[in-house]
C-alpha positions in Angstrom: -15.6 21.7 -3.6 -15.5 24.7 -1.3 -13.8 22.8 1.4 -11.4 21.0 -1.0 -10.5 24.5 -2.3 -9.8 25.6 1.3 -7.5 22.7 1.9 -5.6 23.1 -1.3 -5.1 26.9 -1.0 -4.5 27.2 2.7 -2.6 24.1 3.3 -4.8 23.3 6.3 -6.9 20.2 6.8 -8.6 21.2 10.1 -12.3 21.7 10.3 -12.4 24.2 12.9 -10.7 27.0 10.7 -13.0 26.8 7.6 -15.8 28.8 9.1 -13.6 31.7 9.7 -12.2 31.4 6.1 -15.8 31.5 4.7 -16.8 34.7 6.6 -14.3 36.7 4.5 -15.7 35.7 1.2 -19.1 34.2 1.7 -20.6 36.9 -0.8 -18.0 35.9 -3.5 -18.6 32.3 -3.0 -22.3 32.8 -3.2 -22.0 34.5 -6.5 -19.5 31.8 -7.9 -21.7 29.0 -6.8 -25.1 30.4 -7.5 -26.2 29.4 -4.1 -26.6 31.3 -0.6 -23.3 30.5 1.3 -23.3 31.2 4.9 -20.4 30.8 7.4 -22.5 28.5 9.7 -22.7 26.1 6.7 -19.1 25.3 7.3 -19.0 25.1 11.0 -17.0 22.4 12.7 -20.0 20.4 13.6 -21.5 20.4 10.2 -18.2 19.3 8.6 -17.9 16.6 11.1 -21.3 15.3 10.2 -20.3 15.5 6.5 -17.2 13.4 7.1 -19.0 10.9 9.1 -21.6 10.4 6.3 -19.0 10.2 3.5 -16.8 7.8 5.4 -19.4 4.9 5.2 -18.1 2.3 2.8 -21.2 2.5 0.4 -20.3 6.0 -0.3 -16.6 6.3 0.2 -15.6 3.3 -1.9 -17.6 4.7 -4.8 -15.9 8.1 -4.4 -12.6 6.3 -4.6 -13.4 4.4 -7.7 -14.8 7.6 -9.5 -11.7 9.8 -8.4 -9.3 6.9 -9.6 -11.0 6.4 -13.0 -11.0 10.1 -13.7 -7.5 10.8 -12.7 -6.0 7.8 -14.6 -7.8 8.6 -17.8 -7.1 12.3 -17.7 -3.4 12.0 -17.0 -2.9 8.6 -18.7 -1.3 7.3 -15.6 0.5 3.7 -15.7 -1.5 1.3 -13.5 0.8 -1.8 -13.9 2.4 -1.7 -10.4 0.5 -1.2 -7.2 2.3 -0.7 -3.7 0.4 -1.7 -0.6 1.5 -0.7 2.8 0.3 0.2 6.4 1.4 2.8 8.8 0.5 4.2 12.2 -0.1 7.8 13.5 0.0 8.1 17.3 -1.0 10.9 19.7 -2.0 11.9 23.2 -5.6 11.0 23.0 -8.0 9.2 25.1 -8.8 5.6 24.3 -12.4 4.6 24.2 -13.9 1.2 23.7 -14.6 0.6 20.1 -12.8 3.9 19.0 -10.0 4.3 16.4 -7.3 5.3 18.8 -6.1 2.1 20.5 -2.9 0.8 21.9 -1.1 -1.6 19.6 2.3 -2.6 18.2 4.3 0.5 17.5 7.7 1.3 16.1 7.5 4.8 17.5 6.1 5.1 21.0 4.0 2.1 22.3 2.9 4.2 25.2 0.6 6.4 23.1 -2.6 5.2 21.4 -2.5 5.2 17.7 -4.6 4.7 14.5 -3.6 2.5 11.5 -3.7 3.6 8.0 -3.8 1.0 5.1 -3.1 2.3 1.5 -2.8 1.0 -1.9 -1.2 3.5 -4.2 0.2 3.8 -7.9 4.0 2.9 -7.9 6.2 5.0 -8.4 3.8 7.9 -8.6 2.3 7.4 -5.1 -1.1 8.3 -6.0 -3.5 6.7 -3.4 -6.0 4.2 -4.9 -7.6 2.9 -1.8 -7.3 3.9 1.8 -8.5 2.4 5.2 -8.4 4.1 8.4 -8.6 1.5 11.2 -8.2 1.0 15.0 -4.5 1.0 16.0 -4.5 -2.5 17.5 -5.2 -4.1 14.2 -2.5 -6.4 12.7 -1.4 -5.7 9.2 -1.8 -9.1 7.8 -5.6 -9.0 7.3 -5.8 -5.5 6.0 -4.3 -6.2 2.5 -7.1 -8.2 0.8 -9.9 -5.5 1.4 -7.6 -2.8 -0.2 -6.4 -5.0 -3.0 -10.1 -6.2 -3.7 -11.3 -2.5 -4.1 -8.3 -1.5 -6.3 -8.8 -4.6 -8.6 -12.4 -3.9 -9.0 -11.8 -0.3 -9.8 -9.1 -0.9 -12.3 -10.9 -3.8 -14.1 -7.8 -5.3 -15.7 -5.7 -8.5 -15.1 -1.9 -8.8 -14.7 -1.4 -6.1 -12.0 1.6 -6.3 -9.9 1.0 -5.8 -6.1 4.1 -5.0 -4.3 4.3 -4.9 -0.4 6.3 -5.8 2.6 6.7 -9.3 4.3 3.3 -8.9 5.8 1.8 -9.0 2.5 3.4 -12.4 1.9 0.8 -14.2 3.9 -0.4 -17.2 1.9 -3.9 -16.2 2.0 -3.1 -12.9 0.6 -0.9 -14.3 -2.1 -3.6 -16.8 -3.0 -6.1 -14.1 -3.3 -4.0 -12.1 -5.7 -3.3 -15.1 -8.0 -6.8 -16.2 -7.9 -7.7 -13.0 -9.5 -5.0 -13.3 -12.3 -2.7 -10.8 -10.8 1.0 -11.0 -9.6 2.8 -10.1 -6.4 6.3 -9.2 -5.2 7.1 -9.2 -1.4 10.0 -10.2 0.9 9.5 -13.4 2.6 9.5 -13.2 6.5 12.2 -15.3 8.3 9.7 -17.7 9.9 8.6 -21.2 9.3 9.9 -23.0 6.3 11.6 -19.9 5.0 13.8 -19.7 8.0 14.6 -23.4 7.8 15.6 -23.2 4.1 17.4 -19.8 4.2 21.0 -21.2 5.0 20.7 -23.6 2.0 19.6 -20.7 -0.2 22.4 -18.6 0.9 24.9 -21.4 0.2 23.6 -22.0 -3.1 23.7 -18.2 -4.0 27.3 -18.0 -2.9 27.9 -21.0 -5.3 26.2 -19.2 -8.1 28.1 -16.1 -7.5 31.5 -17.9 -7.5 30.4 -19.6 -10.7 29.4 -16.2 -12.3 25.9 -17.5 -13.0 23.9 -15.1 -11.1 21.1 -13.2 -12.9 21.9 -9.5 -12.9 18.9 -6.9 -12.5 19.5 -3.4 -13.9 17.6 -0.2 -13.4 17.6 3.2 -14.8 18.6 5.9 -12.4 17.5 9.7 -12.2 20.3 10.5 -14.7 19.1 8.0 -17.3 22.0 5.6 -16.8 21.6 1.9 -16.2 23.0 0.7 -12.9 23.1 -2.7 -11.3 20.4 -2.9 -8.8 20.8 -6.5 -7.8 22.2 -10.1 -8.5 20.3 -13.2 -7.6 18.8 -16.5 -8.7 15.3 -18.2 -8.6 14.0 -21.1 -6.8 10.6 -22.5 -7.1 8.3 -24.2 -4.4 4.7 -25.3 -4.6 2.2 -23.4 -2.4 -1.5 -23.9 -2.0 -4.3 -22.8 0.4 -6.5 -25.7 1.7 -9.8 -25.5 -0.1 -8.8 -23.2 -2.8 -9.5 -24.2 -6.4 -6.0 -23.0 -7.7 -2.6 -24.1 -6.9 0.6 -22.7 -8.5 4.3 -22.5 -8.3 5.7 -19.5 -6.5 9.2 -18.3 -7.2 11.7 -17.0 -4.6 14.3 -14.6 -5.7 17.3 -14.9 -3.5 18.9 -11.4 -4.0 22.4 -10.2 -3.3 22.8 -6.5 -3.2 26.3 -5.6 -3.9 25.9 -2.1 -2.3 24.9 -3.8 0.9 27.4 -6.3 1.9 26.8 -8.4 5.0 30.1 -9.8 6.0 30.1 -13.7 5.8 26.8 -13.8 4.0 28.0 -11.3 1.4 24.6 -9.5 1.3 22.6 -12.6 0.8 19.7 -11.6 3.0 16.8 -10.6 0.6 14.4 -13.3 -0.4 11.3 -12.3 -2.2 8.2 -14.2 -3.0 7.0 -13.6 -6.5 4.6 -15.0 -9.0 5.4 -14.3 -12.7 2.7 -13.9 -15.4 3.8 -16.9 -17.3 3.4 -19.1 -14.2 -0.3 -18.7 -13.8 -1.9 -22.4 -14.0 
C-alpha cells in the first residue's frame, strides 16, 4: 500500500526513488500502519524481490481477479465489451538469452530490443483486466487466448464481446471464444480465402449501395447526437477447427465508411469477422 501511495502521489513508478521518499516520513508511516517502517524496507533490491515474487502467475493472476471483481462491483462498471490488444516498448538495453528484451517485429525502431505487452481491458473505459509482459520476439497471434481465458474466468458470465485487431481473428482464437459462449469482433486480414473473396465482396457492396439496401450503423457522439458511423452488409461462411466439437456460422460485415473514401472502391476496405449471439449453435 505504501509503494502504491508513492506511485499515485508522486507520479513516479521507479523503485530507486522510494527509499529516499520513505526517509522523510518513516515516523509518520510507522504511526499510521502500526508497524516499524525503516527506509531500507523500501530499498531498490527489496522492491525488486517483491516484484519478482508477485509476478509469478499463481500470485499475479489472483491479484488481477480480486482487483477486477472489487472495482467492477464498487463502481458498477459495464463489462459487456472487452478490447484485447498488444503493444511493444523498446529501449537501449542489453539483450540476454531468455530475457524479456529481445529483437522482434517493430513498427517503431527494429534496431532496438523490445518487450511486448498484451492487455485485455474494459471498453470504452480502458480499465485493464488482464496484462501479460512478454519477450519482444513473440508474435501477437498466440497471446490472445491466455488473456481471454483469465478474463472470462474472472468475470464469470457468458455473452462477452471481445474486440481486437486482425491478429485476433486467427481461427483458433475465434473458435476458443465461441466455444466458451462469447462473441468476437475483429477485422479480417487480407490473406488466404479472405483476400481471394475481397473483390467479389466489394462488388456486391457497391451493388447494395447503388440499390440503397445497405444497413446503416449509427453511434452517439460526445454531444449526444446520433451520427452515421458506417454502412455495410453481411455475408456468412462456415468455419471450423479440426477436432473441435463446435462448428458455427461466422458473419463478415463488409463496411463502407462514408468519411473515408477510397477512390474506385468507394471506401469498401473494412471486412470484420463477427459472431452474433443468436448464431450460437
